[in-house]
C-alpha positions as CSV (number, residue, x, y, z in Angstrom):
1,X,74.3,44.9,19.7
2,X,71.6,45.1,22.3
3,X,72.1,43.1,25.5
4,X,70.7,39.6,25.4
5,X,67.3,39.1,26.9
6,X,66.7,36.8,29.8
7,X,64.9,34.2,27.7
8,X,67.7,34.2,25.2
9,X,70.4,33.8,27.9
10,X,68.4,31.1,29.6
11,X,68.0,29.1,26.4
12,X,71.7,29.3,25.7
13,X,72.5,28.2,29.2
14,X,70.1,25.2,29.0
15,X,71.4,24.2,25.6
16,X,75.0,24.5,26.8
17,X,74.3,22.2,29.7
18,X,72.6,19.6,27.5
19,X,75.2,19.7,24.8
20,X,78.1,19.4,27.3
21,X,76.4,16.4,29.0
22,X,75.4,14.7,25.8
23,X,78.6,15.3,23.8
24,X,80.9,14.3,26.7
25,X,84.3,13.7,25.3
26,X,83.1,13.3,21.7
27,X,83.0,17.0,20.9
28,X,83.8,20.4,22.4
29,X,81.0,22.9,23.1
30,X,82.0,26.4,21.9
31,X,79.8,29.0,23.5
32,X,79.2,32.5,22.0
33,X,82.7,32.5,20.5
34,X,84.0,33.2,17.0
35,X,84.1,30.7,14.1
36,X,86.0,31.7,11.0
37,X,83.9,31.2,7.9
38,X,85.9,33.2,5.5
39,X,88.4,36.1,5.2
40,X,85.6,38.6,6.0
41,X,83.2,36.5,8.0
42,X,83.7,35.5,11.6
43,X,80.2,35.0,13.2
44,X,79.7,34.1,16.8
45,X,77.0,31.5,17.0
46,X,75.4,31.1,20.4
47,X,76.7,27.5,20.5
48,X,78.7,25.2,18.3
49,X,79.8,21.6,18.6
50,X,83.4,21.2,17.4
51,X,85.6,18.3,16.6
52,X,88.3,17.8,19.2
53,X,91.6,19.4,18.5
54,X,94.7,18.9,20.7
55,X,95.1,22.7,21.4
56,X,91.3,23.2,22.2
57,X,91.3,25.9,19.6
58,X,93.8,28.0,21.6
59,X,96.1,28.6,18.5
60,X,93.3,29.5,16.1
61,X,89.5,29.8,16.0
62,X,87.6,26.9,14.5
63,X,86.9,26.8,10.8
64,X,84.0,25.1,8.9
65,X,85.8,21.7,8.8
66,X,86.0,21.7,12.6
67,X,82.3,22.4,13.1
68,X,79.7,19.6,13.6
69,X,76.7,21.9,14.5
70,X,76.0,25.5,15.0
71,X,73.1,26.8,17.1
72,X,71.5,30.3,17.0
73,X,68.9,31.3,19.6
74,X,66.5,33.8,18.3
75,X,64.5,36.1,20.6
76,X,64.6,39.2,18.4
77,X,67.0,38.2,15.5
78,X,65.0,35.5,13.6
79,X,65.2,37.4,10.3
80,X,69.0,37.8,10.6
81,X,69.5,34.2,11.7
82,X,67.4,32.7,8.9
83,X,68.2,35.2,6.2
84,X,71.9,35.7,6.8
85,X,73.5,33.3,9.2
86,X,71.9,30.0,8.0
87,X,72.8,30.6,4.4
88,X,76.3,31.6,5.4
89,X,76.7,28.3,7.4
90,X,75.3,26.3,4.4
91,X,77.7,28.0,2.0
92,X,80.6,27.1,4.3
93,X,79.4,23.4,4.3
94,X,78.7,23.3,8.0
95,X,76.8,20.0,8.3
96,X,73.9,21.2,10.5
97,X,72.4,24.4,12.0
98,X,69.7,24.8,14.5
99,X,67.7,28.0,15.0
100,X,65.9,28.1,18.3
101,X,62.8,30.3,17.8
102,X,61.9,31.4,21.3
103,X,58.7,33.2,20.1
104,X,57.3,30.2,18.3
105,X,58.6,27.7,20.9
106,X,60.2,25.5,18.2
107,X,63.6,24.7,16.7
108,X,64.3,24.9,12.9
109,X,66.8,22.3,11.8
110,X,68.9,22.6,8.7
111,X,71.0,19.8,7.2
112,X,72.7,18.7,4.0
113,X,74.5,22.0,3.1
114,X,75.1,23.2,-0.4
115,X,76.4,26.5,-1.8
116,X,72.8,27.6,-2.4
117,X,71.6,26.7,1.1
118,X,70.6,23.7,3.1
119,X,68.8,21.0,1.1
120,X,66.9,19.6,4.1
121,X,65.0,21.6,6.7
122,X,62.3,20.8,9.2
123,X,60.9,22.2,12.4
124,X,60.8,20.4,15.8
125,X,58.0,21.7,18.1
126,X,58.1,21.8,21.9
127,X,56.7,18.2,22.0
128,X,59.6,16.8,19.9
129,X,63.1,15.6,20.4
130,X,66.3,17.2,18.9
131,X,69.1,14.9,17.8
132,X,72.3,16.1,16.2
133,X,72.9,14.4,12.9
134,X,76.7,14.3,13.2
135,X,76.6,13.2,16.9
136,X,73.4,11.2,17.6
137,X,74.3,11.0,21.3
138,X,73.3,14.6,21.5
139,X,69.6,14.3,21.9
140,X,67.1,16.0,24.2
141,X,63.5,17.1,24.5
142,X,62.8,20.5,23.0
143,X,60.4,21.3,25.8
144,X,63.4,21.7,28.1
145,X,64.2,24.9,26.2
146,X,60.8,26.4,27.0
147,X,59.9,26.1,30.7
148,X,56.4,27.1,31.7
């Protein structure tokens, strides 16, 4: 894969900071690390919020039942993220996925997973606020992801 662009890396860093602060002790932030979706599928979302586990996932990577939220940041991979990763996450019953579209300066939110895809989706623009469905304490202004 090509190296990450600076806008992508910055967005991941900002999101990581907000997720860690907001989640506190309620969830573990998993950054650019594997999640096991199936026997042949081990994506590495840019960020994920995980349920706490005593071993902090040292003994095994998280599986769908451990995941509260996955986040993909898209600078050049929007088609892959929306066409491949989001349906994969829905099929694995991951409760929520966010796709940060750096080009459009918005976040696409997907909730209510089903085998055929997420049943609920909406877009939050730069003037909106993101809140994680499974962890409402995780909430912040989308504008923070897109500095001028």
